[in-house]
C-alpha positions in Angstrom: 77.8 102.9 96.5 79.4 103.3 93.2 81.6 101.5 91.6 84.1 103.8 90.4 84.7 102.4 86.6 88.1 102.8 85.5 88.8 101.0 88.9 86.7 98.6 88.0 88.1 98.1 84.6 92.2 98.2 85.9 91.1 95.6 88.5 89.2 93.5 86.0 92.3 93.7 83.6 95.0 93.0 86.2 93.1 89.7 88.1 92.3 88.7 84.4 96.1 88.7 83.5 97.0 86.9 87.0 94.6 84.8 86.5 96.1 83.6 82.9 99.3 83.3 84.5 97.8 80.9 86.9 96.2 78.8 84.0 99.5 78.9 82.7 101.2 77.4 84.7 98.8 75.1 86.1 98.7 73.4 82.6 102.7 73.9 82.2 102.4 71.3 85.2 99.6 69.0 83.7 97.1 69.7 86.1 93.6 70.0 84.9 91.3 72.5 86.8 87.7 74.0 85.8 89.3 77.8 86.1 87.3 79.1 83.2 83.8 77.5 84.5 80.9 79.6 85.0 81.4 79.7 88.6 84.9 80.6 89.0 84.5 83.2 86.8 81.8 84.8 88.3 83.4 84.2 91.7 86.1 86.5 90.2 84.1 89.2 88.5 82.3 89.6 92.3 85.7 89.6 94.1 86.7 92.8 91.8 83.9 94.0 92.6 84.1 94.3 96.7 88.1 94.7 95.0 86.9 97.9 94.4 84.4 99.2 96.9 86.5 98.4 99.6 89.6 100.6 98.2 89.3 103.1 101.0 89.9 100.4 103.9 93.3 100.2 103.4 96.1 103.3 103.2 98.3 101.4 100.1 99.2 102.6 96.7 95.9 101.9 94.1 98.5 99.5 91.8 100.1 97.6 95.7 96.1 96.9 96.7 95.3 95.7 93.3 98.2 93.6 93.0 97.3 91.9 97.0 94.3 91.5 95.8 94.4 89.9 92.8 96.9 87.8 93.9 94.1 86.5 97.1 90.9 86.4 94.4 92.9 84.1 92.2 94.9 82.3 94.5 91.1 81.1 95.9 89.8 79.9 92.3 92.9 78.3 92.0 93.0 76.6 95.3 89.2 76.0 94.7 89.3 74.3 91.6 92.3 72.1 91.3 93.5 72.4 94.8 96.6 74.8 94.3 98.2 78.0 95.6 100.5 78.7 93.0 103.9 80.8 93.9 104.0 82.4 90.6 100.8 84.3 91.7 101.3 84.9 95.1 105.2 85.1 95.9 106.1 88.2 93.1 102.7 90.1 94.3 104.0 89.8 98.0 107.1 90.9 97.1 106.1 93.4 94.8 104.6 95.3 97.1 106.7 94.5 99.9 109.2 97.0 98.3 107.0 99.6 96.7 105.8 100.0 100.4 109.7 99.9 102.7 110.2 103.0 100.8 106.9 104.6 101.2 105.0 106.1 104.3 104.0 103.1 105.2 107.7 101.7 106.1 108.1 97.6 107.2 104.3 97.7 108.4 103.9 95.4 105.5 106.5 93.7 105.9 105.6 93.2 109.3 102.1 92.4 108.4 103.8 89.6 106.0 105.9 87.7 108.8 103.3 88.0 111.8 100.5 86.6 109.2 102.4 83.3 107.2 104.5 83.0 110.5 101.0 82.2 112.4 100.1 80.0 109.5 103.5 78.3 110.0 103.4 77.1 113.1 99.8 75.6 112.7 101.4 74.4 109.4 104.2 72.3 111.6 101.8 71.7 114.6 99.2 70.1 112.3 101.8 68.2 110.4 100.8 69.5 106.9 97.1 67.7 107.6 94.5 70.0 106.8 97.4 73.0 105.9 99.9 73.5 102.9 103.1 75.8 102.2 100.6 77.4 99.8 98.1 78.1 102.6 101.0 79.8 104.4 103.1 82.4 101.9 99.0 83.6 100.9 98.9 84.2 104.4 101.8 86.2 104.2 99.5 88.4 101.0 97.3 88.9 103.2 99.3 90.5 106.1 100.7 92.3 103.6 97.6 94.0 102.9 96.3 94.4 106.0 99.7 94.7 108.2 100.1 92.4 111.7 97.3 93.3 114.2 94.3 93.5 111.2 96.0 90.5 109.7 96.2 88.0 111.9 92.3 89.4 113.2 91.6 88.2 109.0 93.1 85.2 109.7 91.4 83.9 113.0 87.5 84.8 111.0 89.0 82.8 108.1 89.2 79.7 110.5 85.6 80.5 112.0 84.2 80.6 108.2 86.1 77.3 107.5 85.2 75.7 110.9 81.9 76.9 110.8 81.4 75.4 106.6 83.0 72.4 108.0 80.2 71.9 110.5 77.7 72.5 108.1 78.9 70.3 105.6 79.5 67.1 108.1 75.8 68.0 109.1 74.1 67.3 106.1 76.7 64.5 105.4 78.5 66.1 102.7 81.8 65.5 104.1 84.0 63.0 106.6 86.7 64.1 109.2 88.6 62.9 106.9 87.8 64.8 104.4 89.8 68.0 103.4 89.0 72.0 102.3 90.6 74.3 100.3 91.6 76.9 102.9 92.2 80.1 100.3 88.1 81.1 99.9 88.3 81.6 103.8 91.6 83.3 103.6 90.0 85.6 100.7 86.4 85.5 102.8 87.7 86.5 106.1 90.3 89.2 104.4 86.6 90.4 102.6 85.0 90.0 106.3 87.7 92.8 108.3 87.5 94.5 105.4 83.6 95.3 104.9 83.9 95.9 109.0 86.5 98.4 109.0 86.1 102.2 108.8 86.4 103.8 106.1 
């Protein structure tokens, strides 16, 4: 499948801006992170490729789709490298999409998706008493729900937990992790979303 260069350039530019905002916020709070090392940058590059390739799997305006996907990709990078999902990245992206789409043909579908998926995460956050999940994960789930809607968003969330659980199991079997060890969850939210979009009909 050919990747449209204009879409890829636009996605790269927007993701770079979001990444710059994230780095500025981390440094403002004196949080050191390896955000600009090779693996995160390469990962974001391939995320942008996937973002463009899967564009026709959801019914959103191009700008809204790119903002939401960029927010999820950058959040996965910052969570993996610094352990933080930043409100300055997730909340404005989610609010922009909901306000924009509510006045379009999508109606309240993105808003319902945001409440459904983040609500499910909030229940888990409460049940686990903040062990393993943070409020940043809840807010990122809202972004995913805004993008996918309630039903597909909840499926994506389920896939995220399956992928995260499989990785945790592999790490423990290999002796590289213990049951008390915590893992950043944003990369698995991103992976679950990509999995669902890839399997969705074009």
